[in-house]
VEXDO-93472 format. One record per residue: y, z, x of N, C-alpha, C in turn. Coordinates in pm, 1 decimal. Each point is the difference from the previous one (the first is absolute). Layout:
<atoms>
<atom n_c2="Y" n_c3="Z" n_c1="X" ca_c2="Y" ca_c3="Z" ca_c1="X" c_c2="Y" c_c3="Z" c_c1="X"/>
...
</atoms>
This chain:
<atoms>
<atom n_c2="8094.4" n_c3="-6741.7" n_c1="8927.4" ca_c2="88.9" ca_c3="108.8" ca_c1="43.4" c_c2="-60.8" c_c3="64.6" c_c1="127.4"/>
<atom n_c2="82.7" n_c3="15.3" n_c1="98.6" ca_c2="-41.1" ca_c3="66.3" ca_c1="124.3" c_c2="57.6" c_c3="140.8" c_c1="-1.6"/>
<atom n_c2="-85.7" n_c3="92.1" n_c1="30.4" ca_c2="41.2" ca_c3="142.5" ca_c1="10.8" c_c2="-35.6" c_c3="51.5" c_c1="135.8"/>
<atom n_c2="105.2" n_c3="45.4" n_c1="73.9" ca_c2="-30.5" ca_c3="58.6" ca_c1="132.4" c_c2="-64.8" c_c3="136.1" c_c1="-15.4"/>
<atom n_c2="-108.9" n_c3="19.8" n_c1="66.6" ca_c2="-75.6" ca_c3="124.2" ca_c1="-10.9" c_c2="47.3" c_c3="103.1" c_c1="102.9"/>
<atom n_c2="10.5" n_c3="128.5" n_c1="-35.7" ca_c2="48.6" ca_c3="99.5" ca_c1="95.6" c_c2="-85.2" c_c3="6.6" c_c1="126.5"/>
<atom n_c2="-128.4" n_c3="-22.6" n_c1="-10.4" ca_c2="-87.6" ca_c3="8.6" ca_c1="118.1" c_c2="-4.3" c_c3="-132.2" c_c1="79.5"/>
<atom n_c2="75.3" n_c3="-100.8" n_c1="-48.8" ca_c2="8.6" ca_c3="-127.1" ca_c1="63.6" c_c2="-66.0" c_c3="-109.5" c_c1="-80.4"/>
<atom n_c2="38.1" n_c3="-121.8" n_c1="22.9" ca_c2="-55.0" ca_c3="-113.1" ca_c1="-68.8" c_c2="65.8" c_c3="-21.8" c_c1="-136.2"/>
<atom n_c2="-49.2" n_c3="-97.7" n_c1="-70.1" ca_c2="61.2" ca_c3="-37.5" ca_c1="-128.3" c_c2="-109.4" c_c3="-27.7" c_c1="-106.2"/>
<atom n_c2="24.2" n_c3="59.9" n_c1="-116.5" ca_c2="-86.8" ca_c3="-27.4" ca_c1="-114.3" c_c2="65.6" c_c3="-113.3" c_c1="-80.3"/>
<atom n_c2="-79.5" n_c3="-94.2" n_c1="-45.7" ca_c2="48.7" ca_c3="-113.2" ca_c1="-81.3" c_c2="-59.7" c_c3="12.2" c_c1="-136.3"/>
<atom n_c2="84.9" n_c3="-5.5" n_c1="-103.9" ca_c2="-44.0" ca_c3="-1.9" ca_c1="-140.2" c_c2="45.6" c_c3="-128.2" c_c1="-61.2"/>
<atom n_c2="-89.9" n_c3="-71.2" n_c1="-69.9" ca_c2="35.7" ca_c3="-124.7" ca_c1="-63.4" c_c2="5.6" c_c3="25.6" c_c1="-149.1"/>
<atom n_c2="122.3" n_c3="24.6" n_c1="-55.2" ca_c2="14.6" ca_c3="40.1" ca_c1="-139.0" c_c2="-60.5" c_c3="-95.0" c_c1="-104.4"/>
<atom n_c2="-1.1" n_c3="-127.6" n_c1="27.9" ca_c2="-53.3" ca_c3="-97.9" ca_c1="-93.4" c_c2="-153.2" c_c3="11.3" c_c1="-16.0"/>
<atom n_c2="-65.7" n_c3="58.7" n_c1="101.3" ca_c2="-144.8" ca_c3="13.1" ca_c1="-0.5" c_c2="-38.4" c_c3="146.9" c_c1="6.9"/>
<atom n_c2="-22.5" n_c3="64.0" n_c1="-112.8" ca_c2="-35.7" ca_c3="143.9" ca_c1="-3.0" c_c2="-115.0" c_c3="29.5" c_c1="94.0"/>
<atom n_c2="21.8" n_c3="102.0" n_c1="82.7" ca_c2="-106.9" ca_c3="42.7" ca_c1="93.0" c_c2="-3.0" c_c3="-77.4" c_c1="132.7"/>
<atom n_c2="87.2" n_c3="-97.3" n_c1="12.2" ca_c2="3.4" ca_c3="-82.2" ca_c1="123.7" c_c2="91.1" c_c3="74.7" c_c1="97.9"/>
<atom n_c2="-60.7" n_c3="78.2" n_c1="89.4" ca_c2="69.9" ca_c3="82.1" ca_c1="94.4" c_c2="-65.9" c_c3="-19.1" c_c1="137.3"/>
<atom n_c2="80.9" n_c3="-9.7" n_c1="104.7" ca_c2="-51.4" ca_c3="-11.3" ca_c1="134.4" c_c2="89.3" c_c3="71.3" c_c1="98.7"/>
<atom n_c2="-28.2" n_c3="-8.8" n_c1="130.7" ca_c2="69.4" ca_c3="75.7" ca_c1="98.3" c_c2="3.7" c_c3="-79.7" c_c1="130.6"/>
<atom n_c2="109.6" n_c3="17.4" n_c1="74.2" ca_c2="11.4" ca_c3="-59.8" ca_c1="134.0" c_c2="67.5" c_c3="92.9" c_c1="92.5"/>
<atom n_c2="-32.4" n_c3="-9.5" n_c1="128.6" ca_c2="57.3" ca_c3="87.9" ca_c1="104.1" c_c2="148.1" c_c3="-24.0" c_c1="19.9"/>
<atom n_c2="45.1" n_c3="-129.5" n_c1="-28.4" ca_c2="140.1" ca_c3="-34.5" ca_c1="13.3" c_c2="33.1" c_c3="-96.3" c_c1="-116.1"/>
<atom n_c2="126.8" n_c3="-40.5" n_c1="-10.3" ca_c2="40.6" ca_c3="-85.5" ca_c1="-109.0" c_c2="-72.5" c_c3="-132.9" c_c1="-2.2"/>
<atom n_c2="-8.6" n_c3="-63.9" n_c1="118.7" ca_c2="-65.7" ca_c3="-128.1" ca_c1="9.3" c_c2="-147.9" c_c3="8.9" c_c1="-42.5"/>
<atom n_c2="-68.6" n_c3="100.3" n_c1="47.4" ca_c2="-141.2" ca_c3="15.8" ca_c1="-35.2" c_c2="-11.0" c_c3="34.3" c_c1="-149.4"/>
<atom n_c2="87.9" n_c3="79.2" n_c1="-54.7" ca_c2="-3.5" ca_c3="35.9" ca_c1="-140.9" c_c2="18.6" c_c3="-127.7" c_c1="-88.1"/>
<atom n_c2="88.3" n_c3="-88.8" n_c1="39.9" ca_c2="19.3" ca_c3="-123.4" ca_c1="-74.2" c_c2="-123.2" c_c3="-87.0" c_c1="4.7"/>
<atom n_c2="-63.0" n_c3="-11.5" n_c1="118.1" ca_c2="-124.9" ca_c3="-77.3" ca_c1="15.2" c_c2="-108.6" c_c3="58.5" c_c1="-90.0"/>
<atom n_c2="-11.1" n_c3="133.2" n_c1="4.0" ca_c2="-105.6" ca_c3="66.6" ca_c1="-80.9" c_c2="28.2" c_c3="-22.4" c_c1="-148.7"/>
<atom n_c2="125.5" n_c3="1.6" n_c1="-37.3" ca_c2="36.3" ca_c3="-23.3" ca_c1="-141.3" c_c2="-36.0" c_c3="-140.6" c_c1="-44.1"/>
<atom n_c2="23.6" n_c3="-100.1" n_c1="84.6" ca_c2="-37.6" ca_c3="-135.2" ca_c1="-33.1" c_c2="-151.6" c_c3="-11.5" c_c1="-18.9"/>
<atom n_c2="-72.1" n_c3="63.1" n_c1="92.2" ca_c2="-147.7" ca_c3="-1.9" ca_c1="-12.4" c_c2="-44.5" c_c3="68.8" c_c1="-129.7"/>
<atom n_c2="58.2" n_c3="115.6" n_c1="-29.6" ca_c2="-32.8" ca_c3="70.8" ca_c1="-122.9" c_c2="29.7" c_c3="-75.8" c_c1="-126.8"/>
<atom n_c2="110.7" n_c3="-72.1" n_c1="-0.1" ca_c2="37.7" ca_c3="-83.3" ca_c1="-114.6" c_c2="-103.3" c_c3="-113.6" c_c1="-12.6"/>
<atom n_c2="-33.9" n_c3="-66.8" n_c1="111.2" ca_c2="-100.2" ca_c3="-105.0" ca_c1="-6.9" c_c2="-129.4" c_c3="47.5" c_c1="-63.6"/>
<atom n_c2="-48.9" n_c3="111.4" n_c1="48.2" ca_c2="-128.5" ca_c3="57.8" ca_c1="-49.7" c_c2="14.9" c_c3="34.9" c_c1="-148.4"/>
<atom n_c2="112.5" n_c3="61.0" n_c1="-39.0" ca_c2="22.6" ca_c3="38.0" ca_c1="-136.9" c_c2="-5.9" c_c3="-120.9" c_c1="-90.7"/>
<atom n_c2="70.2" n_c3="-105.3" n_c1="35.4" ca_c2="6.8" ca_c3="-123.8" ca_c1="-80.2" c_c2="-139.5" c_c3="-63.9" c_c1="-5.6"/>
<atom n_c2="-68.7" n_c3="-5.2" n_c1="111.4" ca_c2="-136.3" ca_c3="-56.7" ca_c1="1.0" c_c2="-88.1" c_c3="71.4" c_c1="-101.0"/>
<atom n_c2="11.5" n_c3="134.4" n_c1="-1.9" ca_c2="-83.4" ca_c3="81.7" ca_c1="-89.5" c_c2="38.0" c_c3="-28.1" c_c1="-142.8"/>
<atom n_c2="129.3" n_c3="-8.4" n_c1="-34.8" ca_c2="41.3" ca_c3="-33.5" ca_c1="-132.3" c_c2="-54.7" c_c3="-133.6" c_c1="-40.9"/>
<atom n_c2="9.5" n_c3="-97.3" n_c1="82.5" ca_c2="-45.5" ca_c3="-138.8" ca_c1="-28.5" c_c2="-153.0" c_c3="-0.1" c_c1="-24.2"/>
<atom n_c2="-72.5" n_c3="77.7" n_c1="83.0" ca_c2="-146.7" ca_c3="0.8" ca_c1="-10.0" c_c2="-43.1" c_c3="63.6" c_c1="-135.0"/>
<atom n_c2="82.9" n_c3="86.2" n_c1="-57.7" ca_c2="-28.8" ca_c3="62.9" ca_c1="-124.4" c_c2="55.4" c_c3="-79.9" c_c1="-120.4"/>
<atom n_c2="70.2" n_c3="-103.7" n_c1="27.6" ca_c2="62.7" ca_c3="-83.2" ca_c1="-105.1" c_c2="120.1" c_c3="66.8" c_c1="-60.6"/>
<atom n_c2="62.0" n_c3="89.7" n_c1="71.3" ca_c2="118.5" ca_c3="72.8" ca_c1="-49.3" c_c2="127.1" c_c3="-77.6" c_c1="39.8"/>
<atom n_c2="105.8" n_c3="29.2" n_c1="-76.4" ca_c2="131.5" ca_c3="-60.1" ca_c1="30.8" c_c2="61.0" c_c3="73.7" c_c1="119.5"/>
<atom n_c2="76.2" n_c3="-76.1" n_c1="74.4" ca_c2="74.5" ca_c3="59.9" ca_c1="112.1" c_c2="132.7" c_c3="48.0" c_c1="-57.0"/>
<atom n_c2="32.7" n_c3="130.0" n_c1="19.9" ca_c2="126.4" ca_c3="49.5" ca_c1="-57.0" c_c2="120.7" c_c3="-76.1" c_c1="55.6"/>
<atom n_c2="96.9" n_c3="-17.8" n_c1="-85.2" ca_c2="124.7" ca_c3="-66.6" ca_c1="37.3" c_c2="115.8" c_c3="98.9" c_c1="-14.4"/>
<atom n_c2="58.3" n_c3="37.8" n_c1="107.6" ca_c2="111.5" ca_c3="96.6" ca_c1="-9.0" c_c2="133.2" c_c3="-66.5" c_c1="28.5"/>
<atom n_c2="9.7" n_c3="-130.6" n_c1="-21.7" ca_c2="123.5" ca_c3="-72.0" ca_c1="28.0" c_c2="117.1" c_c3="42.7" c_c1="-85.8"/>
<atom n_c2="-29.0" n_c3="65.4" n_c1="-115.0" ca_c2="105.5" ca_c3="49.5" ca_c1="-86.7" c_c2="31.1" c_c3="147.6" c_c1="21.8"/>
<atom n_c2="-62.8" n_c3="57.3" n_c1="104.5" ca_c2="21.2" ca_c3="140.6" ca_c1="29.3" c_c2="122.6" c_c3="19.1" c_c1="91.7"/>
<atom n_c2="83.4" n_c3="89.1" n_c1="-38.7" ca_c2="116.0" ca_c3="36.2" ca_c1="84.5" c_c2="-35.4" c_c3="126.4" c_c1="74.3"/>
<atom n_c2="13.2" n_c3="-4.4" n_c1="128.4" ca_c2="-32.3" ca_c3="117.3" ca_c1="80.3" c_c2="130.3" c_c3="50.9" c_c1="69.0"/>
<atom n_c2="13.6" n_c3="127.4" n_c1="3.2" ca_c2="121.0" ca_c3="57.0" ca_c1="59.3" c_c2="-42.6" c_c3="128.4" c_c1="69.5"/>
<atom n_c2="60.1" n_c3="28.5" n_c1="113.6" ca_c2="-38.6" ca_c3="113.6" ca_c1="78.5" c_c2="123.3" c_c3="86.7" c_c1="23.1"/>
<atom n_c2="-13.9" n_c3="129.3" n_c1="-9.6" ca_c2="106.1" ca_c3="97.7" ca_c1="29.8" c_c2="-43.4" c_c3="95.4" c_c1="108.2"/>
<atom n_c2="95.8" n_c3="31.5" n_c1="83.3" ca_c2="-23.3" ca_c3="107.8" ca_c1="99.2" c_c2="94.1" c_c3="113.8" c_c1="-40.3"/>
<atom n_c2="-60.4" n_c3="112.4" n_c1="-31.9" ca_c2="78.4" ca_c3="117.9" ca_c1="-39.9" c_c2="15.8" c_c3="92.1" c_c1="119.1"/>
<atom n_c2="123.7" n_c3="52.8" n_c1="18.3" ca_c2="28.2" ca_c3="95.2" ca_c1="106.0" c_c2="45.1" c_c3="126.7" c_c1="-61.5"/>
<atom n_c2="-61.7" n_c3="110.1" n_c1="41.1" ca_c2="39.5" ca_c3="130.7" ca_c1="-51.0" c_c2="129.4" c_c3="42.1" c_c1="62.2"/>
<atom n_c2="84.2" n_c3="55.9" n_c1="-83.1" ca_c2="133.2" ca_c3="42.4" ca_c1="52.6" c_c2="-6.6" c_c3="147.2" c_c1="44.4"/>
</atoms>
């Protein structure tokens, strides 16, 4: 998930990997940083002999609420 920050840039949260959060100055950089963070996260799980979470059955939905 990409979240635009008020001060600029984008925070990326990877819901399937708790604590896997990164940041980029723009969308392209944020996506690159997210890929790197995911690679590192998976490498760490594998080095510990842990299972890699599978969120293929997860349904994700986003709402934008507007105040009237």
